[in-house]
Residue, then its C-alpha position, 0 to 999 in steps of 0.5 A: m807175528v802177522g800184520p799190520i792189522n788196520p782194516q778200513i770201516t765206514l761208520s756214520g758217514f766216515t770211512y777210515n782205517v781204524f788204527s791209522g795215526r792213533g795210539i793203541t792204549k789196550i788190547l784185551v783178549k777174550p780168555d777162552d776165544p782169541t778170535t774176540i778182542f777189544v782194542t782201545t785207542a787214543r790220540g797218537i803222535g809221531g816224530s821229533g815234532a810230536n805231530s799227529l797224522g791228521l784229523v777225522p776222517t783221515l783219522a778214525t774216531r777214538g774209542l773202543y773197537r771189537s773184533t770177532n775174527a782176530t785170528s784170521a789173516a791180517t788183511s781179513v781181520t775186521f773191527q766194529k766200533l762199540v759206542v761207549t759214549t757219544d761225547n765229542s762225536p764229529d759223526s752222525p749218529g754219534t759214535g764218540n771221539e775221546d781218548t780211551p786209556d783203559v778197558v778191563m774185563e771181569p774174570g770169568e765173565p767176558n760180557n762185563l767190561l769197564v772202560t775209561a774215557i777222557g773228556p777232551s780239554g777245552t770242552s765241558l765234557a766230563s771224563g768217566i768210567y763206563r760199564t756194559i754187561n753185554a759186551l759180546a752182543s751185536n751192539p753192546t750198551f754202555a752206561q756211565v758209572l763214575p763221572l770224573p772231571n774234565n780232562v782227567r785220566a783213569n786206569l783200572a785194575i780188576n780182581k775177582v775172588g769168589a763172587t766179589v768183583t773188586v775194581y780199582a780206579a787210579t785217576g788224575e783227580t786232585p786228591a780230596g785229602g787223607p791222613t798222609c797226603t793232600t797235595g799233588s795230583g792223583a786219587l784212588r777209588k774202589s768198587t766191590n760190585g764190578g764197577l756198578t758203584w764206586s767209593s769216594q777217594l780212598a785214604g791212601g795213594g793220594g797225589f801218587c802221580g805228582g801232577q803228571c797223571f796225563y803221563n804216568i798212571a799204573v795200577a794193578v791188583d793181585p788176582n788172588d787178593a784184592n787187598v794187595i795193590y800196586l800204584g805206579g806214578d811220578a818220581r819220588g816226592s812228598c806225595s808221589d812215587a814211582m811205585k807204592k804198594s798197599i796190603n790193606g785195600g788202599a787204605s794206606f800205601v808204603r813207598d816201594d820204588n827201590g831201584l826203579h826209574a821214575d814215571s811208571h806206565a805199566l804193571f802186570f801180575d804174571p799168572l804163569t810165574s806167580p808170584t811175579i809182578y813186572t813194571g814198565n816206566d821211562g827207564g824200561v822194565w823191572k820185575r820182582a816177586s809180588n809178595a815181597a815186602p815193600g822196599s825190597a829191590w826190583t830186578n832191572l831187566n834192561g841190561g841185556s838185549l831189551n834195548t828200550l832206550q829212547f835216544e834223542s841224539v847221537a854224537v861221534h868222535p872225529t877219529d875214535q870210532f867207539m867214542t860216542i855220546g847220546g842223549t835219551q829221553d828221561n834217562g840222561t846222556e849215555a857215553q860209549q868209550t872203548s868198544s861197541g856196546n860199552w855204555i855208561s850213564a854219564e848224566g841223568g835227567d832228560g838228555g837232549y841234543a849231544l855234540i862232540d867238538q870235531i877238532a879233538t885229536d885224542n880221546t882224553n881232551v875232548t869237548m862234549y855238550h848235551t842239553f837237559f830239558n828246557e822250560t821257558g821261565t825255569q831253565i834254558g841251557f846245557d852242560r859241557i865238559v872239555n875232557t873225558g875224565c868226567l865221564s866216569t862220574k855221573n852228573s859231574w858236568p859243568t853247566r852253562g846257561d840260565f838256570g835261575f842261579p848265580d855263577q858258581t865258579s867252583v871248579a868242576c871235574d874238568g877244571t872249569a867253573d861249575l856254572l856260568n850264566n853265559g848270555i842265554s835268557r830263560n825267558d826265551n821261548v824254547l823247545f823241551y829239547a833245544p837244538m844245538a850245533l857246531g860250526p868250524g873253528i878251533p875250538n868249534t863254534v857252538y850254537f844254541g836255539s831258543d826263539r833266537l840263535y845264539r853263538s859262542s866261540d869259547r865253548g859256550d862260556h859266552m853266547t851272543v844272539v846272532s839272529q832277530a830276537p825273536i826270529s819268527g814271533t813265539s815260534p822256537v828254533s827246532t834245528i840248526a845247521i852250520s856249514p863245516q866250510d864256512d861259519s858264516v853260512r847258517i840255517v835255522g828251521m823253526q817249529n812253525g815250518q819256516v826256514w831262515a838263513t844267512s850266508t854272510g854271518s849277518s845277524s838279520l837272517v833271511n826268510i828262505t821258506s818256500g811257498s811249496f813246502p807241504a802243510n801239516p795234514n793236522e792243519s796246525i800252523i804252529n807246528k810244522f816242525v822242521g826236524r833237521a837241517v844240514i848243509d853239504p860239507n862240500d858245497k855251502n850252496v847246497a842244503y837240505v831240510a826235513f819235516s818231522f810231520f806226516a808230509p805227503a810222500g816224497q815231500g818230507v825232504w827239500k833241497i836248496t841249491n842256491l843257499g849262498s845268493a838266497a841268504g846273502s846281503s841281496p837275497v834272490a829267490p831260493n831254489w827249493t825242490a822236493s827231494g824225498s821221492g821214495i820216502p813215504s808220508v812219515p816224520i823225518n827227524a834226522l839227516v846226515i851227508d856223507p862227507i866223502n860223497s855228498n850224493h850219499i845222504y841218510a835220513g832217520t824217519d819214524i820207520g827206520v833209515y832211508n838212503s839216497t845215493d843221488g843227492g836226494v833224487t831217490w831214496n830207498p830203505y837202508g840196511t837190514g836188522l834195524p828194528r822198525s822204530a823211530v830214528f831221531d838222530i844219525a851220525i857218520q864216524s867217517p874214518a871207520r865208515i860207521l853209520r850210527v843210529a839213535t832210535h827212539g825206543r830201541g837203543m843205539w844201532e850202527a852199520s858199515i857204510p861204503g868207503s871212499g869209493g873205487p871201481n863201480t863197473v857194470q858189464f855182462s857176465a859173459a860175452s856170448q850165448t847160443v840158444n836153440e829154437t825149441l818146439d812148443q816151448t817159449t824159448h828165451a836167452d837170459l843175459t846176466v849183468t853184474r856190478a863189480g867194485d863199490i856197489s854200495g850206491a844205486a846205479t842204472i844202465d840202459y840196454a838195447s838189442a840190435d839185429g845182426s843176421a837175426s831180425e827182431r820182427s821174426d827171430y827174437l823180440a826186441a829188448v830195450g830198457t833200463l836196469h835199476f840196481a838198488a844199493g848193494e845189488a850185484s846182478k840183474t837179468i835181461t830176458v830176450f824171447i826167441v821166436d821159434d819160427r819154422f824156417a830152415e835157416a843157418a845160425e843167426t846172431f843179434t847183440v844186446n848192448l849196454s849204454n848210458p851208465v848212471g852211478c857207475t861206469l861201463g865195464s867189459p864186456a858191454t856187448f853180448t852176442v846171442t846165436i840162434d841155432s836152428s839146426n833142428d829144422p833142416v827143412d822149412g816146416p808148416n807155418p804155425v799161424k796159417d789155417a792149414s797148419f794152425n798151432s794153438d800152442f804157438f799162437v797163444r805163446q807168441h801172443y804172451i810175448d808179443f803183447f805182455n812181454r812175458e812167458a805164458d803162465p800155465s793156467g793162462l796158456a791152457f785157458w786160451k788154448d782151450q778157447i780155440d781147441s774146444c771148437t770143432t768147426p773151421d768157422c768156430r775156430e776162426v772166430r775163437r782165434i780172432n776173439v782170443s787174439a783181441a782179448f790180449f789187447v782188452s785184458i786187464e794186464f795190457q790195459q794196465t801196462g801197454y795201454l797205460v804207457y800209450k795214454a801217458n804219451q798221449a796226455a803228455f805229447n799228443s803222440g797218437e799214432f806217432l808214438k814209436l815202437r822203440a819208445f813204447l817197448p822199454d816202458t811197456q816192458e818195465i811197467g809189466r815186469g814181474v806182473v801176472i794179473g791174478q797171481p799173488g803179489a801182482d797188484a803190489q808189483l804192478e803199483a810199484n812199477k807204475q809209480r816208478f814209470f810215472n816218476g821217471f817219465v816226468q823227469r825225462p829231458a823231453f817232458l821238461a823241455p821248454t816247449a813241454y812241461p818246464i818246472t816254471l809252469t804253474a799248477a793250473q798251466f801244467v794240468d791244463k796242458l795235459n788235459a788239452n791232450t785228452f780231447d775226443p779225436n772224433i770230435s773236432g775242437s773237443s775239450g779235455s776229458l777232465s770235469a771242472g771238478e776233477r781239473d780243479a782237484l788236480v790243480a789243488q793237489l799240485s799247487p803246494a809244489p808245482a815243480s815237484p816230480t812226485l806231485r807231477a807224476q801223480v797228476l799225469r797218472t791220474i789223467s792217464e787213468n781217467g775213464i773218459f780219456s781211456t774211452r776216447q783213445f781206445n780205438k786209436a790205441f787198438v789199431l796202433m797195437q795191431y802194428f806193434g804187437y802183430l807186425r812189430r813195426n811203426p804204422n808208417d814203416p816199410p812195407e807200408a807202401t806210402l809211409d804215410f799212415a794210410g793203412y793205420n788210417f784205414w783200419l781206424g776208420k773201419l773200427n770207428q765205423f763199427n763203433g769199436n767192434f773189431v769182429n765186424a770191422e774184420m780188423v783183428k782178422a785181417f792182421i792175423t791172416s795177413g802175409e806180413y804177420q804169417k811170414r814172421f813165423g814160416p813159409 
């Protein structure tokens, strides 16, 4: 498989990626030409909050797309939107924007397509079936061949025998009548001329989808017999069925759901293993011989490695590593008891939240809870057992809540009453999967959320409201967190994005919602779903919330550090900070904090699990082997150090996590090394830094070289920076380049030292000694950069390490050498040497690395020529690490390096200092202060480089969370990369880099005679005088022919 395939197109004034945020409903491949495919799209949602990615044009318009180069590389595949209908078009000229659930192709005639479209609810637009007979043309034309009522879905099945093309349309229409069924919803229509004309509703099949045609329609026709039809729908009812079969062209149907799960979504006749038919439904995948008699058993294919269960939740036993329960969408609550993978179905229906009381001391007397679906006016509540004897008998758990029935005091499987009305009201507003949570206590207190918070101290037999009723209008509670240390400390997150809490057990919760919380990009104000709230098990003042919508990258998790005072009897302002750096813009549905190390947090997202080892400061993808699937819940079975992950579509997974800690040391793998200067080679010493002990968390450590008898200006290049170890990463390499000078010297040494460990401790050895052996040069050799003995190979190699901090790539080395060596006259060679040298500064690689570092410092601190080489080197070495412009992967590596640089830069103490950019600055103050440093240095009193529009856009970008490191980094980067600012600072940076690159010193360092930037100012004046023309200013020439530069390399 290759991908993702998601090209960008511009259509009718809108530019978008065609599949971002959309559901792909069908992929149709031209049978004799796989380069041509048709793809239909509809609405798409993500996360436990069921949120869309955004609105058009952030999202593409829905409809039918065609590619004619589908077998190309993933990044080269292109798509064209085909205009099926112009209904609901937001663009002009209109291309349509309706859910398009199905498309079929006439067998043997790929020009003939039928497409279905749904007129959006809330409009007067009709739904319908559309037909084209020139689907392969440049711009196919479609005509509506069957109008359908507004908001009615239709799916198609097509068959061709001889010249007769038969098409069936299973629709969500209200059945018009027939001999067997007149109630419910769903109808079947037929065409015998390829969809050109259609019958009225057929006598058979009426009501097959039982009022859920928006969700479950499936239809298929035998490719060899148009009279054989399979029709999938809702659960078995008076009219509906998970599956029906007709052998008379739809005149009548026979129930055919033996062994099948309800809610059918797909049917497929397999042409390779005929006669075989497959069906997909809420329970997974089944198959059977397609010519089997109706009522014959279907074969369940879900017992192996298919893993299609959509888990909503997971709960673990406090001591038994295997005992686990989890709720699943429409597949009940599953239980595992004695070994991994040993699952049984404990309860049917829709399984929501699942809980296991954490006071259990054995695996028999265990209190467990789970919710079914909840619906206002119908039922709100949960099931509960107090021992595991009930697990072996499906659907035996006793019920607590309001289900519209009186108490049933008959004894259930666990010895308690079958049904108790416990104080919950079914008239509350509530989510389909209502949240539950446990607090401390014996037994654990249990909490339930509707539009208010309920609490019980007797395992749910009696529940009382412990909040406002309702808390926030009609918005239901979406998550509940209770401190394991203190039952009085409670948080609830709401569907509308608000967060309420108490730290005193008060029934008047405090609204601690931050004004900096992100907006939902789909602009919903009622669904800003708080996917999960958790309270630090070791510090009840600290809590986290996660948003289950497409919040901006880095803003999906937020941390509060003063919960006690913010939710107390005299509330103070809550101290929230964005704590999701590293998690992209995806719904975040679950959080769990490691009870033995609160810095270790795990997040379940729509694309897998992320882990933070620093209390939410940074996050990284966690583990390997997990399918790319939405994770709706996660739990830690701490004694066994197991992370159990409930995916919504790929079953339950688990991974080992770090133990209680232990030594985590960082040190060099050896204490010393000897390197030899080698003629016509780029010599370097590679120093290995290792981690030992518990390396499960991330760690950083600084390194810096120091002169001994060897000098960083002439014998080696200074190496300064920070090593970033990812979780589980055991070693890193520090590369130090050696200068192959031409002096006859004794052996010389320098050291590299480790310091400032974060997330680790300093091991031994922490100092590495490098000895440079020059014994192969017994006498002074010719200076390789002087005219008489100029060596183009040496000259170019040295420029690579002086300016790019890397070894020359072969093609680049050859190119620049040829630029010099192809000259046959001294004058030509001189000009070429100057131009080649200057090219390293003006190159894309340096402009995107070293110059960007310079501009970031200028924008932040107005540093100019006062930027120090030792401050510049670690950043420029880090931002350029692994980057070779023009090589595969360079752009992605550079982008990752830039993001890390700017994210780290805005969190440095110097940046956050009270006189610099404290987090108390407003968005406008932050942007304006940076912009003020982008003045034109050649015009006294000039303003910043940003236009009014650019300035206002950055203020708006930062305003949702002015203290957010992620947003601050984005703003600083945007300003640093501003074109006008880059032009204004170009000459100043060019001169400074002459000192940094050629002379390896600051402009006001010795041998500068006056130590007052006199030389720097002279050359800046010359460069400005000649409008940046370095040749006419003779600046580059002066530096590369200066005695100071030449004496770095030889006599």
